[in-house]
PyMOL Python script that loads the backbone (N, CA, C, O; Angstrom):
from pymol import cmd

cmd.read_pdbstr("""\
ATOM      1  N   MET A   1      -7.727  24.433  37.835  1.00  0.00           N
ATOM      2  CA  MET A   1      -7.231  25.136  37.111  1.00  0.00           C
ATOM      3  C   MET A   1      -7.094  23.758  36.082  1.00  0.00           C
ATOM      4  O   MET A   1      -6.588  22.775  36.622  1.00  0.00           O
ATOM      5  N   GLU A   2      -7.393  23.654  35.040  1.00  0.00           N
ATOM      6  CA  GLU A   2      -7.701  22.504  33.381  1.00  0.00           C
ATOM      7  C   GLU A   2      -6.328  21.969  32.675  1.00  0.00           C
ATOM      8  O   GLU A   2      -5.183  22.397  32.529  1.00  0.00           O
ATOM      9  N   PRO A   3      -6.752  21.298  32.469  1.00  0.00           N
ATOM     10  CA  PRO A   3      -5.371  19.878  32.074  1.00  0.00           C
ATOM     11  C   PRO A   3      -4.901  20.492  30.388  1.00  0.00           C
ATOM     12  O   PRO A   3      -5.672  20.859  29.501  1.00  0.00           O
ATOM     13  N   ALA A   4      -4.034  20.460  30.369  1.00  0.00           N
ATOM     14  CA  ALA A   4      -4.287  20.799  29.186  1.00  0.00           C
ATOM     15  C   ALA A   4      -4.070  20.048  27.173  1.00  0.00           C
ATOM     16  O   ALA A   4      -3.441  19.162  26.596  1.00  0.00           O
ATOM     17  N   LYS A   5      -4.742  20.788  26.950  1.00  0.00           N
ATOM     18  CA  LYS A   5      -5.269  19.299  26.198  1.00  0.00           C
ATOM     19  C   LYS A   5      -4.178  19.491  25.206  1.00  0.00           C
ATOM     20  O   LYS A   5      -3.584  20.525  24.900  1.00  0.00           O
ATOM     21  N   VAL A   6      -3.980  17.705  24.567  1.00  0.00           N
ATOM     22  CA  VAL A   6      -3.255  17.473  23.276  1.00  0.00           C
ATOM     23  C   VAL A   6      -3.610  17.241  22.312  1.00  0.00           C
ATOM     24  O   VAL A   6      -4.593  16.543  22.065  1.00  0.00           O
ATOM     25  N   ARG A   7      -2.731  17.893  21.356  1.00  0.00           N
ATOM     26  CA  ARG A   7      -3.229  17.884  20.187  1.00  0.00           C
ATOM     27  C   ARG A   7      -2.631  17.492  19.234  1.00  0.00           C
ATOM     28  O   ARG A   7      -1.523  18.012  19.104  1.00  0.00           O
ATOM     29  N   SER A   8      -3.058  16.395  18.104  1.00  0.00           N
ATOM     30  CA  SER A   8      -2.510  15.409  16.877  1.00  0.00           C
ATOM     31  C   SER A   8      -2.110  16.745  15.943  1.00  0.00           C
ATOM     32  O   SER A   8      -2.169  17.972  16.032  1.00  0.00           O
ATOM     33  N   SER A   9      -1.656  15.708  14.975  1.00  0.00           N
ATOM     34  CA  SER A   9      -1.898  16.674  13.922  1.00  0.00           C
ATOM     35  C   SER A   9      -2.719  16.179  13.021  1.00  0.00           C
ATOM     36  O   SER A   9      -2.866  16.512  11.845  1.00  0.00           O
ATOM     37  N   SER A  10      -3.488  14.989  13.926  1.00  0.00           N
ATOM     38  CA  SER A  10      -4.897  15.136  12.514  1.00  0.00           C
ATOM     39  C   SER A  10      -6.095  15.756  13.546  1.00  0.00           C
ATOM     40  O   SER A  10      -7.144  15.112  13.582  1.00  0.00           O
ATOM     41  N   ASP A  11      -6.002  16.867  14.313  1.00  0.00           N
ATOM     42  CA  ASP A  11      -7.261  17.541  14.350  1.00  0.00           C
ATOM     43  C   ASP A  11      -7.681  18.390  13.581  1.00  0.00           C
ATOM     44  O   ASP A  11      -8.731  18.560  12.961  1.00  0.00           O
ATOM     45  N   SER A  12      -6.321  19.143  13.734  1.00  0.00           N
ATOM     46  CA  SER A  12      -6.188  20.190  11.982  1.00  0.00           C
ATOM     47  C   SER A  12      -6.273  19.743  10.332  1.00  0.00           C
ATOM     48  O   SER A  12      -5.919  18.690   9.802  1.00  0.00           O
ATOM     49  N   MET A  13      -6.743  20.681   9.875  1.00  0.00           N
ATOM     50  CA  MET A  13      -7.860  20.728   8.414  1.00  0.00           C
ATOM     51  C   MET A  13      -6.183  20.759   7.780  1.00  0.00           C
ATOM     52  O   MET A  13      -5.945  20.259   6.680  1.00  0.00           O
ATOM     53  N   GLU A  14      -5.190  21.347   8.543  1.00  0.00           N
ATOM     54  CA  GLU A  14      -4.779  22.234   7.299  1.00  0.00           C
ATOM     55  C   GLU A  14      -3.237  21.667   7.448  1.00  0.00           C
ATOM     56  O   GLU A  14      -2.269  22.379   7.179  1.00  0.00           O
ATOM     57  N   THR A  15      -3.079  19.872   8.052  1.00  0.00           N
ATOM     58  CA  THR A  15      -1.940  19.190   7.176  1.00  0.00           C
ATOM     59  C   THR A  15      -2.637  18.829   6.454  1.00  0.00           C
ATOM     60  O   THR A  15      -3.034  17.772   6.945  1.00  0.00           O
ATOM     61  N   VAL A  16      -3.059  18.953   5.656  1.00  0.00           N
ATOM     62  CA  VAL A  16      -3.457  18.068   3.987  1.00  0.00           C
ATOM     63  C   VAL A  16      -3.419  18.501   3.470  1.00  0.00           C
ATOM     64  O   VAL A  16      -4.447  19.164   3.610  1.00  0.00           O
ATOM     65  N   PRO A  17      -2.785  18.967   2.407  1.00  0.00           N
ATOM     66  CA  PRO A  17      -2.554  18.928   1.173  1.00  0.00           C
ATOM     67  C   PRO A  17      -3.413  18.898  -0.026  1.00  0.00           C
ATOM     68  O   PRO A  17      -3.621  17.782  -0.501  1.00  0.00           O
ATOM     69  N   PRO A  18      -3.982  19.980  -0.638  1.00  0.00           N
ATOM     70  CA  PRO A  18      -4.957  20.312  -1.777  1.00  0.00           C
ATOM     71  C   PRO A  18      -4.756  19.535  -2.414  1.00  0.00           C
ATOM     72  O   PRO A  18      -5.643  19.577  -3.267  1.00  0.00           O
ATOM     73  N   THR A  19      -3.592  18.114  -2.776  1.00  0.00           N
ATOM     74  CA  THR A  19      -3.377  17.786  -3.886  1.00  0.00           C
ATOM     75  C   THR A  19      -3.595  16.241  -2.701  1.00  0.00           C
ATOM     76  O   THR A  19      -2.701  15.431  -2.458  1.00  0.00           O
ATOM     77  N   SER A  20      -4.693  16.213  -2.269  1.00  0.00           N
ATOM     78  CA  SER A  20      -5.575  15.075  -1.834  1.00  0.00           C
ATOM     79  C   SER A  20      -6.819  14.789  -1.663  1.00  0.00           C
ATOM     80  O   SER A  20      -7.117  13.802  -0.990  1.00  0.00           O
ATOM     81  N   SER A  21      -7.564  15.407  -2.104  1.00  0.00           N
ATOM     82  CA  SER A  21      -8.926  15.739  -2.639  1.00  0.00           C
ATOM     83  C   SER A  21      -8.611  14.756  -3.802  1.00  0.00           C
ATOM     84  O   SER A  21      -7.690  14.653  -4.612  1.00  0.00           O
ATOM     85  N   PRO A  22      -9.986  13.945  -3.494  1.00  0.00           N
ATOM     86  CA  PRO A  22     -11.202  13.923  -4.719  1.00  0.00           C
ATOM     87  C   PRO A  22     -11.140  14.803  -6.501  1.00  0.00           C
ATOM     88  O   PRO A  22     -10.828  14.687  -7.686  1.00  0.00           O
ATOM     89  N   ALA A  23     -11.691  15.637  -5.487  1.00  0.00           N
ATOM     90  CA  ALA A  23     -11.636  17.206  -6.529  1.00  0.00           C
ATOM     91  C   ALA A  23     -10.288  17.810  -7.468  1.00  0.00           C
ATOM     92  O   ALA A  23     -10.427  18.375  -8.553  1.00  0.00           O
ATOM     93  N   TYR A  24      -9.199  17.598  -6.906  1.00  0.00           N
ATOM     94  CA  TYR A  24      -7.915  17.673  -7.428  1.00  0.00           C
ATOM     95  C   TYR A  24      -8.113  16.623  -8.385  1.00  0.00           C
ATOM     96  O   TYR A  24      -8.241  16.915  -9.574  1.00  0.00           O
ATOM     97  N   ALA A  25      -8.170  14.922  -7.827  1.00  0.00           N
ATOM     98  CA  ALA A  25      -7.084  13.652  -8.388  1.00  0.00           C
ATOM     99  C   ALA A  25      -8.394  13.708 -10.002  1.00  0.00           C
ATOM    100  O   ALA A  25      -8.032  13.127 -11.026  1.00  0.00           O
ATOM    101  N   ALA A  26      -9.847  14.467  -9.980  1.00  0.00           N
ATOM    102  CA  ALA A  26     -10.288  14.763 -10.756  1.00  0.00           C
ATOM    103  C   ALA A  26     -10.019  15.723 -11.972  1.00  0.00           C
ATOM    104  O   ALA A  26     -10.194  15.829 -13.186  1.00  0.00           O
ATOM    105  N   SER A  27      -9.439  16.408 -10.787  1.00  0.00           N
ATOM    106  CA  SER A  27      -9.352  16.885 -12.514  1.00  0.00           C
ATOM    107  C   SER A  27      -8.365  17.526 -13.190  1.00  0.00           C
ATOM    108  O   SER A  27      -8.252  18.696 -13.556  1.00  0.00           O
ATOM    109  N   ASN A  28      -7.394  16.193 -13.337  1.00  0.00           N
ATOM    110  CA  ASN A  28      -5.640  16.829 -13.090  1.00  0.00           C
ATOM    111  C   ASN A  28      -5.550  14.843 -13.834  1.00  0.00           C
ATOM    112  O   ASN A  28      -5.721  13.729 -13.339  1.00  0.00           O
ATOM    113  N   PRO A  29      -5.125  15.479 -15.463  1.00  0.00           N
ATOM    114  CA  PRO A  29      -5.000  13.683 -15.859  1.00  0.00           C
ATOM    115  C   PRO A  29      -4.345  12.468 -15.469  1.00  0.00           C
ATOM    116  O   PRO A  29      -4.458  11.273 -15.740  1.00  0.00           O
ATOM    117  N   VAL A  30      -3.325  13.480 -14.444  1.00  0.00           N
ATOM    118  CA  VAL A  30      -1.639  12.496 -13.614  1.00  0.00           C
ATOM    119  C   VAL A  30      -2.153  11.415 -12.899  1.00  0.00           C
ATOM    120  O   VAL A  30      -2.131  10.201 -13.106  1.00  0.00           O
ATOM    121  N   THR A  31      -2.843  12.441 -11.589  1.00  0.00           N
ATOM    122  CA  THR A  31      -3.134  11.880 -10.984  1.00  0.00           C
ATOM    123  C   THR A  31      -4.092  11.511 -11.487  1.00  0.00           C
ATOM    124  O   THR A  31      -3.476  10.488 -11.786  1.00  0.00           O
ATOM    125  N   ARG A  32      -5.182  11.316 -11.949  1.00  0.00           N
ATOM    126  CA  ARG A  32      -6.117  10.273 -12.528  1.00  0.00           C
ATOM    127  C   ARG A  32      -5.540   9.410 -12.403  1.00  0.00           C
ATOM    128  O   ARG A  32      -5.564   8.924 -11.272  1.00  0.00           O
ATOM    129  N   ALA A  33      -4.605   8.645 -13.570  1.00  0.00           N
ATOM    130  CA  ALA A  33      -3.603   8.173 -14.504  1.00  0.00           C
ATOM    131  C   ALA A  33      -2.749   6.863 -13.029  1.00  0.00           C
ATOM    132  O   ALA A  33      -2.451   5.669 -13.058  1.00  0.00           O
ATOM    133  N   PHE A  34      -2.671   7.756 -12.152  1.00  0.00           N
ATOM    134  CA  PHE A  34      -2.143   7.499 -10.969  1.00  0.00           C
ATOM    135  C   PHE A  34      -2.999   6.540 -10.594  1.00  0.00           C
ATOM    136  O   PHE A  34      -2.885   5.354 -10.904  1.00  0.00           O
ATOM    137  N   ASP A  35      -4.331   7.265  -9.571  1.00  0.00           N
ATOM    138  CA  ASP A  35      -4.996   6.378  -8.986  1.00  0.00           C
ATOM    139  C   ASP A  35      -5.778   5.932  -9.378  1.00  0.00           C
ATOM    140  O   ASP A  35      -6.519   5.303  -8.623  1.00  0.00           O
ATOM    141  N   THR A  36      -6.054   6.001 -10.753  1.00  0.00           N
ATOM    142  CA  THR A  36      -6.054   3.882 -11.244  1.00  0.00           C
ATOM    143  C   THR A  36      -5.564   3.239 -11.527  1.00  0.00           C
ATOM    144  O   THR A  36      -5.939   2.291 -12.217  1.00  0.00           O
ATOM    145  N   PHE A  37      -4.344   3.484 -11.070  1.00  0.00           N
ATOM    146  CA  PHE A  37      -3.166   2.588 -11.565  1.00  0.00           C
ATOM    147  C   PHE A  37      -2.577   1.671 -10.239  1.00  0.00           C
ATOM    148  O   PHE A  37      -1.906   0.640 -10.280  1.00  0.00           O
ATOM    149  N   ALA A  38      -3.110   2.478  -8.977  1.00  0.00           N
ATOM    150  CA  ALA A  38      -2.635   2.787  -8.258  1.00  0.00           C
ATOM    151  C   ALA A  38      -4.609   1.654  -6.710  1.00  0.00           C
ATOM    152  O   ALA A  38      -5.017   1.100  -5.690  1.00  0.00           O
ATOM    153  N   SER A  39      -4.720   2.033  -7.592  1.00  0.00           N
ATOM    154  CA  SER A  39      -6.338   1.591  -7.024  1.00  0.00           C
ATOM    155  C   SER A  39      -6.747  -0.223  -7.205  1.00  0.00           C
ATOM    156  O   SER A  39      -7.209  -1.092  -6.466  1.00  0.00           O
ATOM    157  N   SER A  40      -6.041  -0.100  -9.301  1.00  0.00           N
ATOM    158  CA  SER A  40      -5.751  -1.722  -9.589  1.00  0.00           C
ATOM    159  C   SER A  40      -4.625  -2.997  -8.512  1.00  0.00           C
ATOM    160  O   SER A  40      -4.702  -4.112  -7.997  1.00  0.00           O
ATOM    161  N   VAL A  41      -3.692  -1.891  -8.678  1.00  0.00           N
ATOM    162  CA  VAL A  41      -2.474  -2.699  -8.089  1.00  0.00           C
ATOM    163  C   VAL A  41      -2.501  -2.572  -6.425  1.00  0.00           C
ATOM    164  O   VAL A  41      -1.438  -2.848  -5.870  1.00  0.00           O
ATOM    165  N   THR A  42      -3.551  -2.204  -5.637  1.00  0.00           N
ATOM    166  CA  THR A  42      -4.013  -2.678  -4.584  1.00  0.00           C
ATOM    167  C   THR A  42      -4.873  -3.768  -3.999  1.00  0.00           C
ATOM    168  O   THR A  42      -4.932  -4.494  -3.006  1.00  0.00           O
ATOM    169  N   ARG A  43      -5.838  -3.379  -5.698  1.00  0.00           N
ATOM    170  CA  ARG A  43      -6.693  -4.184  -6.011  1.00  0.00           C
ATOM    171  C   ARG A  43      -6.588  -6.065  -5.986  1.00  0.00           C
ATOM    172  O   ARG A  43      -7.058  -7.069  -5.450  1.00  0.00           O
ATOM    173  N   ILE A  44      -5.540  -5.557  -7.059  1.00  0.00           N
ATOM    174  CA  ILE A  44      -5.094  -7.197  -6.866  1.00  0.00           C
ATOM    175  C   ILE A  44      -3.747  -7.831  -6.185  1.00  0.00           C
ATOM    176  O   ILE A  44      -3.569  -9.043  -6.309  1.00  0.00           O
ATOM    177  N   ALA A  45      -2.959  -7.175  -5.592  1.00  0.00           N
ATOM    178  CA  ALA A  45      -2.362  -7.463  -4.065  1.00  0.00           C
ATOM    179  C   ALA A  45      -2.537  -8.180  -3.209  1.00  0.00           C
ATOM    180  O   ALA A  45      -1.790  -8.794  -2.447  1.00  0.00           O
ATOM    181  N   GLY A  46      -4.051  -8.070  -3.389  1.00  0.00           N
ATOM    182  CA  GLY A  46      -5.015  -8.271  -1.972  1.00  0.00           C
ATOM    183  C   GLY A  46      -6.147  -8.894  -1.601  1.00  0.00           C
ATOM    184  O   GLY A  46      -6.956  -8.881  -0.674  1.00  0.00           O
ATOM    185  N   SER A  47      -5.908  -9.552  -2.823  1.00  0.00           N
ATOM    186  CA  SER A  47      -6.877 -10.477  -3.432  1.00  0.00           C
ATOM    187  C   SER A  47      -6.394 -12.240  -3.180  1.00  0.00           C
ATOM    188  O   SER A  47      -5.209 -12.518  -2.995  1.00  0.00           O
ATOM    189  N   PRO A  48      -7.025 -12.871  -3.195  1.00  0.00           N
ATOM    190  CA  PRO A  48      -6.972 -13.881  -2.230  1.00  0.00           C
ATOM    191  C   PRO A  48      -5.736 -14.973  -3.592  1.00  0.00           C
ATOM    192  O   PRO A  48      -4.931 -15.859  -3.307  1.00  0.00           O
ATOM    193  N   ILE A  49      -5.810 -14.852  -3.883  1.00  0.00           N
ATOM    194  CA  ILE A  49      -5.580 -15.205  -5.260  1.00  0.00           C
ATOM    195  C   ILE A  49      -4.031 -14.739  -5.134  1.00  0.00           C
ATOM    196  O   ILE A  49      -3.336 -15.652  -4.685  1.00  0.00           O
ATOM    197  N   ALA A  50      -3.420 -13.722  -5.376  1.00  0.00           N
ATOM    198  CA  ALA A  50      -1.922 -13.244  -4.292  1.00  0.00           C
ATOM    199  C   ALA A  50      -1.673 -13.761  -3.315  1.00  0.00           C
ATOM    200  O   ALA A  50      -0.460 -13.652  -3.139  1.00  0.00           O
ATOM    201  N   PHE A  51      -2.242 -14.416  -2.341  1.00  0.00           N
ATOM    202  CA  PHE A  51      -1.516 -14.538  -1.171  1.00  0.00           C
ATOM    203  C   PHE A  51      -2.137 -15.664  -1.325  1.00  0.00           C
ATOM    204  O   PHE A  51      -2.555 -15.862  -0.184  1.00  0.00           O
ATOM    205  N   GLY A  52      -2.476 -16.518  -1.944  1.00  0.00           N
ATOM    206  CA  GLY A  52      -1.748 -17.834  -2.913  1.00  0.00           C
ATOM    207  C   GLY A  52      -0.831 -17.920  -3.224  1.00  0.00           C
ATOM    208  O   GLY A  52      -0.109 -18.740  -2.657  1.00  0.00           O
ATOM    209  N   LEU A  53      -0.397 -17.250  -4.136  1.00  0.00           N
ATOM    210  CA  LEU A  53       0.482 -17.793  -4.912  1.00  0.00           C
ATOM    211  C   LEU A  53       1.979 -16.993  -3.784  1.00  0.00           C
ATOM    212  O   LEU A  53       2.998 -17.385  -4.353  1.00  0.00           O
ATOM    213  N   ALA A  54       2.242 -16.460  -3.027  1.00  0.00           N
ATOM    214  CA  ALA A  54       2.398 -15.967  -2.443  1.00  0.00           C
ATOM    215  C   ALA A  54       3.247 -17.033  -1.400  1.00  0.00           C
ATOM    216  O   ALA A  54       4.418 -17.139  -1.035  1.00  0.00           O
ATOM    217  N   ILE A  55       2.018 -17.728  -1.148  1.00  0.00           N
ATOM    218  CA  ILE A  55       2.354 -19.389  -0.076  1.00  0.00           C
ATOM    219  C   ILE A  55       3.065 -20.332  -0.741  1.00  0.00           C
ATOM    220  O   ILE A  55       4.198 -20.728  -0.467  1.00  0.00           O
ATOM    221  N   ILE A  56       2.438 -20.636  -1.522  1.00  0.00           N
ATOM    222  CA  ILE A  56       3.123 -21.235  -2.910  1.00  0.00           C
ATOM    223  C   ILE A  56       4.043 -21.229  -3.587  1.00  0.00           C
ATOM    224  O   ILE A  56       4.300 -22.181  -4.324  1.00  0.00           O
ATOM    225  N   ILE A  57       4.845 -20.058  -3.508  1.00  0.00           N
ATOM    226  CA  ILE A  57       5.950 -19.592  -3.735  1.00  0.00           C
ATOM    227  C   ILE A  57       7.623 -19.451  -2.206  1.00  0.00           C
ATOM    228  O   ILE A  57       8.850 -19.504  -2.118  1.00  0.00           O
ATOM    229  N   VAL A  58       6.568 -19.289  -1.511  1.00  0.00           N
ATOM    230  CA  VAL A  58       7.241 -19.987  -0.297  1.00  0.00           C
ATOM    231  C   VAL A  58       7.456 -21.261   0.370  1.00  0.00           C
ATOM    232  O   VAL A  58       8.245 -21.591   1.254  1.00  0.00           O
ATOM    233  N   ILE A  59       6.661 -21.823  -0.198  1.00  0.00           N
ATOM    234  CA  ILE A  59       6.685 -23.421   0.061  1.00  0.00           C
ATOM    235  C   ILE A  59       7.633 -23.846  -1.135  1.00  0.00           C
ATOM    236  O   ILE A  59       8.698 -24.354  -0.786  1.00  0.00           O
ATOM    237  N   VAL A  60       7.401 -23.711  -2.509  1.00  0.00           N
ATOM    238  CA  VAL A  60       9.076 -24.179  -2.804  1.00  0.00           C
ATOM    239  C   VAL A  60       9.922 -24.010  -2.522  1.00  0.00           C
ATOM    240  O   VAL A  60      10.677 -24.839  -2.014  1.00  0.00           O
ATOM    241  N   TRP A  61      10.320 -22.037  -2.880  1.00  0.00           N
ATOM    242  CA  TRP A  61      11.176 -22.276  -2.122  1.00  0.00           C
ATOM    243  C   TRP A  61      11.112 -22.735  -1.095  1.00  0.00           C
ATOM    244  O   TRP A  61       9.951 -23.040  -1.370  1.00  0.00           O
ATOM    245  N   GLY A  62      11.251 -23.170   0.048  1.00  0.00           N
ATOM    246  CA  GLY A  62      11.421 -23.986   0.919  1.00  0.00           C
ATOM    247  C   GLY A  62      11.723 -24.996   0.633  1.00  0.00           C
ATOM    248  O   GLY A  62      12.850 -25.443   0.850  1.00  0.00           O
ATOM    249  N   ILE A  63      10.634 -25.734  -0.029  1.00  0.00           N
ATOM    250  CA  ILE A  63      10.902 -27.533  -1.064  1.00  0.00           C
ATOM    251  C   ILE A  63      12.395 -27.710  -1.905  1.00  0.00           C
ATOM    252  O   ILE A  63      12.829 -28.846  -2.098  1.00  0.00           O
ATOM    253  N   THR A  64      13.102 -26.573  -2.360  1.00  0.00           N
ATOM    254  CA  THR A  64      13.993 -25.967  -3.413  1.00  0.00           C
ATOM    255  C   THR A  64      15.036 -25.615  -2.229  1.00  0.00           C
ATOM    256  O   THR A  64      16.028 -25.272  -2.871  1.00  0.00           O
ATOM    257  N   GLY A  65      15.286 -25.534  -1.193  1.00  0.00           N
ATOM    258  CA  GLY A  65      16.453 -24.848  -0.186  1.00  0.00           C
ATOM    259  C   GLY A  65      17.082 -26.112  -0.843  1.00  0.00           C
ATOM    260  O   GLY A  65      17.065 -26.177  -2.072  1.00  0.00           O
ATOM    261  N   PRO A  66      17.744 -27.316   0.025  1.00  0.00           N
ATOM    262  CA  PRO A  66      18.621 -27.882   0.705  1.00  0.00           C
ATOM    263  C   PRO A  66      18.686 -28.311  -0.657  1.00  0.00           C
ATOM    264  O   PRO A  66      19.766 -28.887  -0.790  1.00  0.00           O
ATOM    265  N   LEU A  67      17.897 -28.306  -1.991  1.00  0.00           N
ATOM    266  CA  LEU A  67      18.926 -28.894  -3.399  1.00  0.00           C
ATOM    267  C   LEU A  67      19.714 -27.994  -3.960  1.00  0.00           C
ATOM    268  O   LEU A  67      20.542 -28.370  -4.790  1.00  0.00           O
ATOM    269  N   PHE A  68      19.608 -26.742  -3.636  1.00  0.00           N
ATOM    270  CA  PHE A  68      20.283 -25.370  -3.879  1.00  0.00           C
ATOM    271  C   PHE A  68      20.733 -25.131  -3.197  1.00  0.00           C
ATOM    272  O   PHE A  68      21.136 -23.972  -3.295  1.00  0.00           O
ATOM    273  N   HIS A  69      21.178 -25.952  -1.729  1.00  0.00           N
ATOM    274  CA  HIS A  69      22.174 -24.857  -0.412  1.00  0.00           C
ATOM    275  C   HIS A  69      21.717 -23.934  -0.359  1.00  0.00           C
ATOM    276  O   HIS A  69      22.544 -23.080  -0.042  1.00  0.00           O
ATOM    277  N   TYR A  70      20.660 -23.509  -0.515  1.00  0.00           N
ATOM    278  CA  TYR A  70      19.712 -22.366   0.673  1.00  0.00           C
ATOM    279  C   TYR A  70      20.515 -20.734   0.017  1.00  0.00           C
ATOM    280  O   TYR A  70      20.683 -19.685   0.638  1.00  0.00           O
ATOM    281  N   SER A  71      21.041 -21.215  -2.086  1.00  0.00           N
ATOM    282  CA  SER A  71      22.214 -20.235  -1.842  1.00  0.00           C
ATOM    283  C   SER A  71      21.792 -19.346  -2.345  1.00  0.00           C
ATOM    284  O   SER A  71      20.881 -19.724  -3.081  1.00  0.00           O
ATOM    285  N   ASP A  72      21.988 -17.797  -2.409  1.00  0.00           N
ATOM    286  CA  ASP A  72      21.018 -16.633  -2.529  1.00  0.00           C
ATOM    287  C   ASP A  72      21.429 -16.235  -3.624  1.00  0.00           C
ATOM    288  O   ASP A  72      21.270 -15.090  -4.048  1.00  0.00           O
ATOM    289  N   ALA A  73      21.882 -16.952  -4.077  1.00  0.00           N
ATOM    290  CA  ALA A  73      22.279 -16.338  -5.873  1.00  0.00           C
ATOM    291  C   ALA A  73      21.088 -16.979  -6.552  1.00  0.00           C
ATOM    292  O   ALA A  73      20.924 -16.846  -7.765  1.00  0.00           O
TER     293      ALA A  73
END
""", "prot")
cmd.dss("prot")
cmd.show_as("cartoon", "prot")
cmd.util.cbc("prot")
cmd.orient("prot")
């Protein structure tokens, strides 16, 4: 007797909507605009400059915390 095969949802292409295909994105102007926007945000947010800026903000927040009594308002 063979053991039953466990299938995941990624085993079948039926779970992928047709709107996620690159061909659909190229033909639909709204999807193309969103794709361009999302790619730009991803590139900027994942940059070393964005990471460094986030670190600086956290350090400044930590240093100025006692000055403002760690108020969240």
